[in-house]
ZAMARGU-4260 file (C-alpha; in steps of 0.2 Angstrom, whole numbers, plus 5000, padded with zeros to 4 digits):
<rodrens>
0) 4893/5226/4850 | 4882/5227/4835 | 4879/5244/4828 | 4861/5249/4823 | 4857/5260/4808
5) 4839/5267/4808 | 4834/5254/4820 | 4841/5240/4810 | 4858/5231/4812 | 4869/5231/4797
10) 4871/5214/4788 | 4890/5213/4790 | 4889/5216/4809 | 4875/5203/4810 | 4885/5191/4800
15) 4900/5194/4811 | 4890/5192/4827 | 4883/5175/4821 | 4901/5169/4817 | 4906/5175/4834
20) 4892/5165/4842 | 4897/5150/4832 | 4915/5152/4837 | 4909/5154/4855 | 4898/5138/4854
25) 4912/5128/4846 | 4924/5134/4860 | 4912/5130/4873 | 4909/5113/4865 | 4928/5110/4865
30) 4928/5115/4883 | 4915/5102/4887 | 4926/5089/4879 | 4942/5095/4886 | 4936/5090/4904
35) 4934/5072/4898 | 4952/5071/4893 | 4960/5062/4908 | 4977/5062/4900 | 4986/5077/4894
40) 4995/5067/4880 | 4978/5066/4871 | 4977/5085/4870 | 4980/5091/4852 | 4990/5101/4849
45) 5001/5099/4864 | 5004/5117/4869 | 5004/5127/4885 | 4987/5135/4880 | 4978/5119/4877
50) 4986/5110/4892 | 4980/5125/4902 | 4963/5125/4895 | 4961/5106/4899 | 4967/5108/4917
55) 4955/5123/4919 | 4940/5113/4912 | 4944/5098/4923 | 4946/5110/4938 | 4929/5118/4935
60) 4921/5100/4934 | 4929/5096/4951 | 4942/5084/4943 | 4958/5088/4952 | 4969/5074/4945
65) 4975/5072/4927 | 4989/5061/4920 | 5003/5068/4910 | 5013/5053/4903 | 5023/5047/4917
70) 5018/5061/4929 | 5002/5064/4938 | 4996/5083/4939 | 4987/5086/4956 | 4977/5103/4957
75) 4974/5109/4975 | 4955/5111/4977 | 4957/5122/4992 | 4941/5114/4999 | 4937/5098/5008
80) 4932/5083/4996 | 4930/5069/5008 | 4922/5057/4994 | 4939/5059/4985 | 4949/5050/4998
85) 4937/5038/5006 | 4942/5020/5011 | 4929/5013/4999 | 4938/5022/4985 | 4955/5016/4991
90) 4948/4998/4990 | 4941/5001/4973 | 4958/5006/4966 | 4966/4991/4975 | 4954/4978/4968
95) 4953/4985/4950 | 4961/4973/4938 | 4968/4988/4928 | 4969/5004/4940 | 4976/5014/4925
100) 4959/5013/4916 | 4951/5021/4931 | 4951/5040/4933 | 4968/5048/4937 | 4971/5048/4956
105) 4985/5047/4968 | 4978/5030/4973 | 4981/5024/4955 | 5000/5029/4958 | 5000/5021/4975
110) 4993/5005/4968 | 5005/5005/4953 | 5020/5006/4965 | 5012/4992/4976 | 5010/4981/4961
115) 5027/4984/4955 | 5034/4978/4972 | 5023/4963/4970 | 5029/4959/4953 | 5047/4959/4959
120) 5053/4967/4943 | 5070/4976/4946 | 5072/4988/4953 | 5059/4982/4966 | 5060/4997/4977
125) 5049/5011/4973 | 5049/5030/4976 | 5036/5043/4974 | 5042/5061/4972 | 5029/5074/4977
130) 5035/5091/4971 | 5027/5108/4969 | 5027/5126/4976 | 5023/5129/4994 | 5004/5127/4997
135) 5001/5116/4982 | 4996/5101/4992 | 5012/5091/4994 | 5009/5087/5013 | 4991/5082/5010
140) 4996/5071/4996 | 5009/5062/5006 | 4997/5060/5020 | 4984/5052/5009 | 4997/5040/5001
145) 5002/5034/5018 | 4984/5031/5023 | 4982/5021/5006 | 4997/5010/5010 | 4991/5007/5027
150) 4974/5000/5020 | 4980/4990/5006 | 4997/4984/5013 | 4989/4977/5029 | 4981/4960/5025
155) 4986/4948/5039 | 4980/4930/5040 | 4979/4928/5059 | 4972/4938/5073 | 4989/4941/5081
160) 4997/4947/5065 | 4981/4958/5062 | 4984/4966/5078 | 5002/4969/5074 | 4998/4976/5057
165) 4985/4988/5065 | 4997/4994/5078 | 5011/4998/5065 | 4998/5006/5054 | 4992/5017/5068
170) 5009/5022/5073 | 5014/5027/5055 | 4999/5038/5053 | 5001/5045/5071 | 5019/5051/5066
175) 5011/5064/5054 | 5002/5075/5067 | 5018/5076/5077 | 5030/5080/5062 | 5018/5093/5056
180) 5016/5101/5073 | 5034/5103/5076 | 5040/5105/5058 | 5026/5115/5049 | 5021/5133/5050
185) 5010/5146/5042 | 5019/5156/5029 | 5013/5169/5016 | 5009/5155/5003 | 5003/5141/5014
190) 4995/5139/5031 | 5003/5122/5034 | 5020/5124/5025 | 5033/5110/5028 | 5048/5119/5035
195) 5059/5103/5033 | 5061/5090/5020 | 5056/5072/5024 | 5059/5055/5015 | 5048/5041/5022
200) 5052/5023/5019 | 5037/5012/5021 | 5045/4994/5024 | 5036/4979/5017 | 5040/4961/5020
205) 5041/4946/5008 | 5022/4945/5008 | 5020/4964/5004 | 5013/4968/5021 | 5018/4984/5030
210) 5030/4980/5044 | 5037/4997/5048 | 5043/5014/5042 | 5058/5025/5044 | 5058/5044/5043
215) 5073/5054/5037 | 5072/5073/5038 | 5082/5087/5029 | 5086/5105/5034 | 5074/5110/5048
220) 5071/5129/5047 | 5076/5132/5065 | 5078/5150/5062 | 5059/5152/5062 | 5060/5149/5081
225) 5067/5166/5083 | 5064/5175/5067 | 5047/5176/5058 | 5043/5186/5042 | 5029/5198/5042
230) 5011/5190/5042 | 5019/5173/5046 | 5019/5162/5061 | 5031/5151/5071 | 5029/5132/5072
235) 5012/5126/5075 | 5017/5118/5092 | 5019/5134/5101 | 5001/5140/5096 | 4994/5123/5101
240) 5002/5125/5118 | 4995/5142/5121 | 4978/5139/5115 | 4975/5121/5120 | 4983/5119/5137
245) 4972/5118/5152 | 4971/5130/5166 | 4983/5120/5177 | 4995/5117/5163 | 4995/5136/5159
250) 4999/5139/5178 | 5013/5126/5178 | 5021/5132/5162 | 5019/5151/5166 | 5007/5154/5151
255) 4994/5166/5158 | 4979/5170/5147 | 4983/5185/5135 | 5002/5184/5138 | 5012/5192/5124
260) 5028/5183/5117 | 5040/5191/5105 | 5042/5174/5096 | 5024/5171/5094 | 5017/5183/5081
265) 4999/5183/5075 | 4992/5173/5089 | 4974/5179/5085 | 4974/5168/5069 | 4966/5151/5072
270) 4970/5138/5060 | 4964/5120/5058 | 4982/5114/5063 | 4980/5122/5080 | 4974/5106/5088
275) 4983/5102/5104 | 4973/5086/5109 | 4977/5078/5092 | 4996/5080/5095 | 4995/5074/5112
280) 4985/5058/5107 | 4997/5055/5093 | 5012/5056/5105 | 5004/5045/5117 | 5001/5031/5104
285) 5020/5032/5099 | 5025/5029/5117 | 5028/5046/5123 | 5019/5046/5140 | 5011/5061/5149
290) 5025/5066/5160 | 5037/5066/5145 | 5025/5076/5135 | 5023/5089/5150 | 5042/5090/5150
295) 5043/5094/5132 | 5030/5107/5133 | 5038/5115/5148 | 5054/5116/5138 | 5045/5125/5124
300) 5037/5137/5136 | 5054/5141/5143 | 5060/5145/5125 | 5045/5157/5123 | 5050/5166/5139
305) 5068/5166/5133 | 5062/5176/5118 | 5056/5190/5129 | 5074/5193/5136 | 5080/5210/5129
310) 5096/5219/5133 | 5100/5237/5133 | 5116/5245/5125 | 5131/5246/5137 | 5139/5263/5138
315) 5156/5255/5142 | 5163/5241/5131 | 5171/5234/5146 | 5154/5231/5155 | 5141/5219/5150
320) 5124/5224/5143 | 5111/5225/5156 | 5094/5217/5156 | 5079/5229/5152 | 5067/5231/5166
325) 5053/5220/5159 | 5065/5206/5154 | 5070/5202/5172 | 5055/5192/5175 | 5056/5183/5159
330) 5074/5177/5162 | 5069/5171/5179 | 5054/5161/5172 | 5064/5154/5158 | 5078/5148/5170
335) 5065/5140/5181 | 5056/5131/5166 | 5073/5125/5159 | 5079/5121/5176 | 5095/5131/5174
340) 5104/5142/5186 | 5098/5160/5183 | 5115/5168/5186 | 5123/5155/5174 | 5110/5158/5161
345) 5112/5177/5161 | 5131/5176/5162 | 5132/5165/5147 | 5121/5177/5137 | 5131/5192/5142
350) 5149/5186/5142 | 5159/5177/5128 | 5173/5165/5132 | 5188/5166/5121 | 5203/5154/5120
355) 5219/5160/5113 | 5237/5156/5112 | 5246/5139/5113 | 5242/5137/5131 | 5224/5139/5127
360) 5222/5153/5139 | 5204/5158/5143 | 5198/5176/5141 | 5181/5183/5145 | 5174/5197/5134
365) 5157/5206/5137 | 5146/5205/5122 | 5137/5219/5113 | 5119/5220/5113 | 5118/5212/5095
370) 5129/5198/5101 | 5118/5195/5116 | 5103/5194/5105 | 5112/5182/5094 | 5118/5171/5108
375) 5100/5170/5115 | 5093/5165/5098 | 5107/5152/5096 | 5102/5145/5112 | 5084/5143/5107
380) 5088/5136/5090 | 5100/5124/5098 | 5087/5117/5110 | 5073/5116/5097 | 5084/5107/5084
385) 5090/5094/5097 | 5072/5092/5102 | 5066/5089/5084 | 5079/5077/5080 | 5075/5068/5097
390) 5057/5067/5092 | 5062/5059/5075 | 5072/5046/5083 | 5058/5042/5095 | 5046/5040/5080
395) 5058/5029/5071 | 5061/5018/5086 | 5043/5016/5088 | 5038/5012/5069 | 5054/5005/5062
400) 5055/4986/5059 | 5069/4974/5062 | 5081/4973/5047 | 5077/4955/5045 | 5058/4958/5044
405) 5057/4968/5028 | 5064/4966/5011 | 5057/4980/5000 | 5051/4998/5003 | 5041/5012/4995
410) 5048/5029/4998 | 5038/5045/4999 | 5048/5061/4997 | 5039/5077/5003 | 5051/5091/5001
415) 5049/5110/5002 | 5043/5118/4986 | 5052/5131/4976 | 5052/5148/4986 | 5054/5166/4981
420) 5051/5179/4995 | 5055/5198/4995 | 5070/5193/5007 | 5078/5177/5003 | 5093/5170/5013
425) 5102/5154/5015 | 5086/5144/5019 | 5079/5148/5002 | 5095/5145/4993 | 5096/5127/5000
430) 5077/5124/4997 | 5079/5129/4979 | 5095/5120/4977 | 5086/5104/4982 | 5072/5108/4970
435) 5085/5110/4956 | 5092/5093/4960 | 5075/5085/4960 | 5071/5093/4943 | 5088/5086/4937
440) 5083/5069/4943 | 5067/5070/4934 | 5075/5076/4918 | 5089/5063/4919 | 5077/5049/4923
445) 5064/5053/4910 | 5067/5066/4897 | 5086/5066/4893 | 5088/5047/4897 | 5073/5043/4886
450) 5079/5053/4871 | 5097/5047/4873 | 5092/5029/4874 | 5082/5031/4857 | 5098/5037/4849
455) 5108/5023/4856 | 5096/5010/4850 | 5095/5017/4833 | 5077/5024/4832 | 5072/5037/4820
460) 5067/5050/4833 | 5064/5069/4831 | 5071/5076/4848 | 5061/5087/4859 | 5069/5102/4866
465) 5068/5102/4885 | 5073/5114/4899 | 5090/5107/4906 | 5095/5115/4923 | 5113/5109/4923
470) 5120/5126/4921 | 5111/5132/4936 | 5117/5117/4946 | 5135/5121/4940 | 5133/5139/4947
475) 5127/5133/4964 | 5137/5117/4967 | 5150/5116/4953 | 5168/5113/4955 | 5180/5121/4957
480) 5171/5137/4960 | 5153/5139/4964 | 5141/5149/4976 | 5142/5135/4989 | 5161/5134/4988
485) 5163/5153/4990 | 5152/5154/5005 | 5161/5139/5013 | 5177/5147/5010 | 5171/5163/5018
490) 5167/5152/5033 | 5184/5144/5034 | 5193/5161/5034 | 5194/5167/5052 | 5189/5185/5048
495) 5173/5195/5049 | 5163/5193/5033 | 5156/5208/5023 | 5140/5206/5013 | 5147/5218/5000
500) 5163/5209/4999 | 5154/5192/4997 | 5143/5199/4983 | 5159/5205/4974 | 5168/5189/4975
505) 5153/5179/4968 | 5150/5191/4954 | 5168/5191/4949 | 5172/5173/4950 | 5156/5167/4942
510) 5153/5181/4929 | 5153/5169/4915 | 5138/5159/4921 | 5122/5162/4911 | 5111/5159/4927
515) 5119/5173/4937 | 5112/5190/4937 | 5113/5206/4947 | 5100/5219/4952 | 5108/5236/4949
520) 5093/5244/4958 | 5095/5235/4974 | 5101/5245/4988 | 5107/5229/4998 | 5121/5217/4993
525) 5113/5203/4983 | 5114/5192/4968 | 5101/5184/4957 | 5101/5165/4952 | 5090/5160/4937
530) 5082/5144/4943 | 5072/5133/4932 | 5056/5140/4940 | 5062/5158/4938 | 5074/5171/4945
535) 5077/5173/4964 | 5086/5187/4972 | 5097/5182/4987 | 5103/5194/5000 | 5121/5191/5006
540) 5119/5199/5023 | 5120/5186/5036 | 5123/5172/5023 | 5140/5167/5030 | 5135/5168/5048
545) 5120/5156/5045 | 5131/5144/5035 | 5143/5143/5050 | 5129/5140/5062 | 5141/5143/5076
550) 5137/5136/5093 | 5147/5143/5107 | 5154/5129/5118 | 5148/5138/5134 | 5130/5137/5128
555) 5132/5118/5127 | 5140/5117/5144 | 5126/5128/5151 | 5113/5116/5144 | 5123/5101/5151
560) 5121/5108/5168 | 5102/5108/5167 | 5092/5097/5180 | 5078/5095/5167 | 5076/5076/5163
565) 5073/5080/5144 | 5088/5092/5143 | 5099/5079/5151 | 5095/5067/5137 | 5097/5080/5123
570) 5113/5087/5130 | 5123/5072/5138 | 5140/5074/5146 | 5151/5067/5132 | 5170/5069/5134
575) 5172/5066/5115 | 5160/5080/5111 | 5169/5091/5123 | 5186/5088/5116 | 5179/5092/5098
580) 5172/5108/5104 | 5188/5113/5112 | 5201/5109/5098 | 5219/5115/5100 | 5225/5129/5088
585) 5237/5117/5079 | 5225/5103/5075 | 5209/5113/5072 | 5197/5103/5060 | 5188/5111/5046
590) 5171/5118/5050 | 5157/5108/5044 | 5145/5121/5037 | 5126/5120/5035 | 5128/5119/5016
595) 5140/5105/5017 | 5129/5095/5028 | 5114/5098/5017 | 5123/5094/5001 | 5129/5077/5009
600) 5112/5072/5014 | 5105/5077/4998 | 5117/5067/4988 | 5113/5052/4999 | 5094/5055/4996
605) 5098/5055/4977 | 5107/5039/4978 | 5092/5031/4986 | 5081/5038/4972 | 5092/5032/4958
610) 5091/5014/4965 | 5072/5014/4964 | 5058/5016/4951 | 5053/5034/4953 | 5035/5040/4951
615) 5031/5059/4950 | 5017/5069/4956 | 5017/5087/4952 | 5006/5098/4963 | 4999/5114/4956
620) 4992/5128/4965 | 4977/5136/4956 | 4979/5153/4965 | 4990/5160/4978 | 4976/5166/4989
625) 4970/5148/4994 | 4952/5151/4987 | 4941/5137/4980 | 4934/5138/4963 | 4947/5150/4957
630) 4959/5146/4943 | 4972/5160/4939 | 4979/5155/4922 | 4995/5166/4924 | 5000/5158/4941
635) 4996/5140/4934 | 5005/5144/4918 | 5021/5149/4927 | 5021/5133/4937 | 5018/5122/4921
640) 5033/5131/4913 | 5044/5129/4928 | 5041/5110/4930 | 5044/5106/4911 | 5027/5098/4910
645) 5024/5102/4892 | 5041/5094/4887 | 5036/5079/4897 | 5019/5078/4888 | 5028/5080/4871
650) 5040/5065/4874 | 5026/5054/4882 | 5014/5057/4868 | 5027/5054/4854 | 5039/5042/4863
655) 5038/5024/4868 | 5037/5022/4887 | 5038/5003/4887 | 5056/4997/4884 | 5059/4978/4885
660) 5076/4969/4882 | 5076/4957/4867 | 5079/4941/4878 | 5065/4946/4890 | 5053/4950/4876
665) 5056/4933/4867 | 5054/4924/4884 | 5037/4932/4887 | 5029/4934/4870 | 5037/4919/4861
670) 5020/4909/4863 | 5012/4922/4851 | 5020/4913/4837 | 5005/4901/4839 | 4994/4914/4831
675) 5004/4912/4814 | 4994/4896/4811 | 4978/4906/4809 | 4984/4917/4796 | 4990/4913/4778
680) 5008/4913/4775 | 5008/4929/4764 | 4998/4939/4777 | 5014/4943/4788 | 5020/4961/4786
685) 5038/4965/4788 | 5045/4971/4804 | 5041/4989/4807 | 5059/4995/4807 | 5068/4981/4798
690) 5081/4993/4792 | 5086/4999/4809 | 5090/4982/4816 | 5108/4975/4817 | 5109/4957/4819
695) 5123/4949/4830 | 5135/4937/4821 | 5134/4924/4835 | 5122/4909/4833 | 5112/4913/4849
700) 5110/4931/4844 | 5104/4926/4826 | 5092/4914/4833 | 5085/4927/4845 | 5083/4939/4831
705) 5074/4926/4821 | 5062/4923/4835 | 5060/4942/4837 | 5055/4944/4819 | 5043/4929/4820
710) 5034/4937/4835 | 5034/4954/4827 | 5025/4946/4811 | 5011/4942/4822 | 5007/4960/4827
715) 4996/4963/4812 | 4985/4949/4818 | 4983/4957/4835 | 4978/4974/4828 | 4960/4977/4824
720) 4956/4972/4806 | 4954/4986/4794 | 4941/4987/4780 | 4948/4985/4762 | 4954/5001/4756
725) 4954/5009/4773 | 4970/5020/4775 | 4972/5013/4792 | 4980/4998/4784 | 4995/5009/4781
730) 4997/5014/4799 | 5013/5007/4805 | 5012/4996/4821 | 5018/5006/4836 | 5033/4995/4839
735) 5051/4998/4836 | 5065/4985/4837 | 5081/4993/4843 | 5098/4986/4844 | 5095/4978/4862
740) 5077/4983/4866 | 5060/4983/4859 | 5051/5000/4861 | 5032/5001/4861 | 5018/5011/4867
745) 5006/5007/4881 | 4992/5003/4869 | 5003/4990/4860 | 5008/4983/4876 | 4990/4980/4880
750) 4987/4972/4863 | 5002/4960/4866 | 4996/4956/4883 | 4978/4952/4876 | 4986/4941/4863
755) 4996/4932/4876 | 4981/4930/4887 | 4972/4923/4871 | 4986/4911/4868 | 4987/4906/4886
760) 4968/4903/4886 | 4969/4892/4870 | 4983/4882/4879 | 4973/4881/4894 | 4958/4875/4884
765) 4969/4862/4876 | 4976/4856/4892 | 4959/4855/4900 | 4953/4845/4885 | 4967/4833/4886
770) 4965/4831/4904 | 4946/4828/4902 | 4950/4815/4889 | 4963/4807/4899 | 4952/4807/4914
775) 4937/4800/4904 | 4948/4786/4897 | 4954/4782/4914 | 4937/4782/4921 | 4931/4770/4907
780) 4945/4758/4910 | 4941/4759/4929 | 4923/4755/4925 | 4927/4741/4914 | 4939/4734/4927
785) 4926/4736/4941 | 4913/4727/4930 | 4925/4713/4927 | 4929/4711/4945 | 4911/4712/4950
790) 4906/4698/4938 | 4920/4687/4944 | 4915/4691/4962 | 4896/4687/4958 | 4901/4671/4949
795) 4912/4665/4964 | 4898/4670/4976 | 4885/4660/4966 | 4897/4645/4965 | 4900/4646/4984
800) 4881/4647/4987 | 4877/4633/4976 | 4890/4622/4984 | 4884/4626/5001 | 4866/4623/4996
805) 4871/4606/4988 | 4881/4601/5004 | 4866/4606/5015 | 4854/4596/5004 | 4865/4581/5004
810) 4866/4582/5023 | 4848/4584/5025 | 4845/4569/5013 | 4857/4558/5022 | 4849/4563/5039
815) 4832/4560/5032 | 4836/4543/5025 | 4844/4538/5042 | 4829/4544/5051 | 4817/4535/5039
820) 4827/4519/5042 | 4826/4521/5061 | 4807/4526/5062 | 4800/4511/5051 | 4790/4505/5066
825) 4783/4522/5069 | 4777/4523/5051 | 4768/4507/5053 | 4760/4513/5069 | 4755/4530/5060
830) 4747/4520/5046 | 4736/4511/5059 | 4733/4526/5070 | 4715/4523/5073 | 4720/4506/5080
835) 4733/4514/5091 | 4720/4526/5098 | 4709/4511/5102 | 4723/4502/5110 | 4728/4518/5120
840) 4711/4520/5127 | 4708/4502/5130 | 4706/4498/5148 | 4719/4484/5147 | 4735/4483/5137
845) 4749/4495/5135 | 4753/4507/5150 | 4764/4521/5154 | 4777/4527/5141 | 4772/4515/5128
850) 4754/4521/5128 | 4761/4539/5126 | 4772/4534/5112 | 4758/4526/5103 | 4748/4542/5105
855) 4762/4553/5099 | 4765/4543/5084 | 4747/4542/5079 | 4745/4561/5080 | 4761/4564/5070
860) 4767/4577/5083 | 4783/4587/5079 | 4800/4579/5083 | 4805/4583/5101 | 4805/4577/5118
865) 4790/4565/5121 | 4789/4570/5139 | 4784/4587/5135 | 4766/4581/5130 | 4753/4574/5142
870) 4741/4561/5137 | 4725/4559/5147 | 4714/4544/5144 | 4696/4541/5147 | 4700/4529/5161
875) 4708/4543/5172 | 4693/4555/5173 | 4675/4556/5170 | 4667/4566/5157 | 4670/4568/5138
880) 4683/4557/5132 | 4696/4567/5122 | 4714/4568/5117 | 4722/4585/5120 | 4740/4591/5115
885) 4749/4608/5115 | 4753/4612/5097 | 4759/4629/5090 | 4741/4633/5085 | 4723/4626/5083
890) 4723/4610/5073 | 4707/4604/5065 | 4705/4587/5057 | 4692/4587/5043 | 4684/4570/5039
895) 4674/4565/5024 | 4655/4561/5028 | 4655/4569/5045 | 4639/4569/5053 | 4643/4586/5060
900) 4635/4600/5050 | 4649/4612/5051 | 4663/4599/5046 | 4673/4603/5030 | 4677/4591/5017
905) 4696/4589/5013 | 4698/4591/4994 | 4713/4580/4993 | 4714/4567/5007 | 4731/4562/5012
910) 4738/4545/5009 | 4734/4539/5027 | 4718/4548/5030 | 4703/4539/5038 | 4685/4544/5036
915) 4670/4541/5046 | 4676/4548/5062 | 4670/4563/5071 | 4681/4579/5072 | 4694/4578/5086
920) 4698/4595/5093 | 4715/4598/5101 | 4716/4613/5112 | 4732/4621/5118 | 4725/4627/5135
925) 4718/4610/5140 | 4733/4600/5135 | 4744/4610/5146 | 4737/4604/5162 | 4738/4586/5159
</rodrens>
């Protein structure tokens, strides 16, 4: 604050305030630029503070995804952002030529994995590991990725295949509500926390179309059915039944309005996940019909009533504990819903069966109140665990494809996040153990493997110190002695376990581990494990019993007696199982503990992950209260430190994420040598790391190295040209040639691909020009050949036409000459036609046909049948004497010096014309009647 002296501020304070404002403006200006950085490797310098400021600036600007090298950082917005996950945005990332140039998004990661499968580059199978604390948004991220693959991997060509793809897609998406209803619960950190781990394999055929999926689950927290921490809830499905069932269903399942259940805490809280109808519709789409659904919910209602069974302490150890007064109705209702004999249910909970001796004699011993409660809880956990596994098998049978119908897969791993509660037990130990293994997988795959590969390849590399959790894993699972081995050993010893004794054994056997600690102020027996995400205190009370997970054989036999159809499926009468449950004292098999089973399944999962190309999504929780627009730096900072994000950014920024073997590099980029013809011989720069390369003595290796050098010499031609005197000319090309691989950055790979595309374009233009030239020459030859053929055809047709005309003319000439020779008499008559007319009209002389012939010849009628014309003489009728014929038209004879005033004069009289006579008119209609 500025101090005022006599009403005026001092100069030094004013100057300091001015500099403070300038620093503030510079800081705010830097913040304005920070939110534009979509990759944390571009932050300079790369420190926790700058990374934190960048994430906070982007979170304030509603940019929740940021790249960090090979990892995508996802901040939970704690509010609905529908436009961020719309189908249109999915199609935009799927259709983009280069999705990595768009804004960072989980769809970009999904598209990258999908294109890796399409490219068939080994390893073809892909996996996406979604990690983070509870409540960071892992389940939502996995759900959105499944929707993305359902959209982009369903592109059938026929209507039938389209319907099949839609059905598979809908079934895969419908598996989510069921798994979340039966496997998720509300915890202190998350309203929809996954209480189990799942690995989903999305199966693709050879055309990269989704054909099915397989769900594999890990370590369901079944103890939540009977025990919930303060302010936490049971699994969602119990609240869905109580809030969403109809009146008739409530009456059928004995769930009256306002009923209280011991295993149903905080029923007044209403969450988004308490949607009973959505779960029912999803089960129906997966083939679980309404009667089976009602059967499932009836069994769950029976478990709720089973939790209301409480026992009173027995005064005599020889007598069994009696039910409390308000529990008699509950056991009757529970037995009715589970369709079990009420007496058998009560007896199984109160009396324990013991087999001892070589003869396996059976003894019955009344249980204490604590033992009765334990057997009741064990019965409920057993039923719920079997029901959950059965649902997973039903889902897999509905969405799994035939082994022959799919070739590749994309795996989605949604595992529980790192947990640290006030009271941590075996469940938290297994969950954090799984997170340690996944962190080691990330470190081994990216950080450590990358730096070690640089050293093996002979690259000059300044190593980055990263947080390795191998010491913590040795403490938990190491050999020969570790926490897991000591807990399993306590389970194998047939003796009561003491929490203090277990603590002492762990501290004495593993005292040399740097990751083991002890809280001296704790009143309860416990030990501390320093995980990569921070120290966690585990209480040893009940640890061995949970690891044993004992199931009394009489509980299984009781459930096998049930008349319920579902329980008959869950607990079949299997002789082998019965023989395993009742082993003899001499051949008792080692007990398979919870830790052993979980460790085996985790190792199997890691084998699958190692055989795939992994992709990482780190989910970050901005605050633990789940409030939108709230970014708590302390909480985010602890998560960044825990996941080793800064080390990842360091190596990604300074390293070379692209590594290509020499042979593959030469095969793909050998055509870049064509660019050498453009540049002068002296313009080639030496190899960036010429001194680090060790050439093979073999001829093939030497040739390969020469080709490699020629390709590397073309790199300066690909980089943007620098101005003379520009210091950028001295900047080395970001490519290093190792002993067996070529290392480069993403920008250099992009330049190489651009150069390759340029050369291919030139080659394509050359091929196109050659093809056009060949096609033009071929068309020209064809045109010339067609012209020659056409000329020959026309010549032949002309000759044939002339020959036919000549033959026709010859025939006409011959016929005419013949006819002229035959008609010499007629010609004489024609010349003297006036005399013929006189003779024809004479009263005496020729008669009949001869007269007609004379008239026909004199008139020069067309050649034809003479009988078709009629000649009428003046002797035959009175009136005007005339000669009439039937020609084709009117015929007029024009005679010179005709007395008729309308007569014309013939300009050129014919050879045989006669003048002096009047015009003779020949009319068609008059001649026809002769």
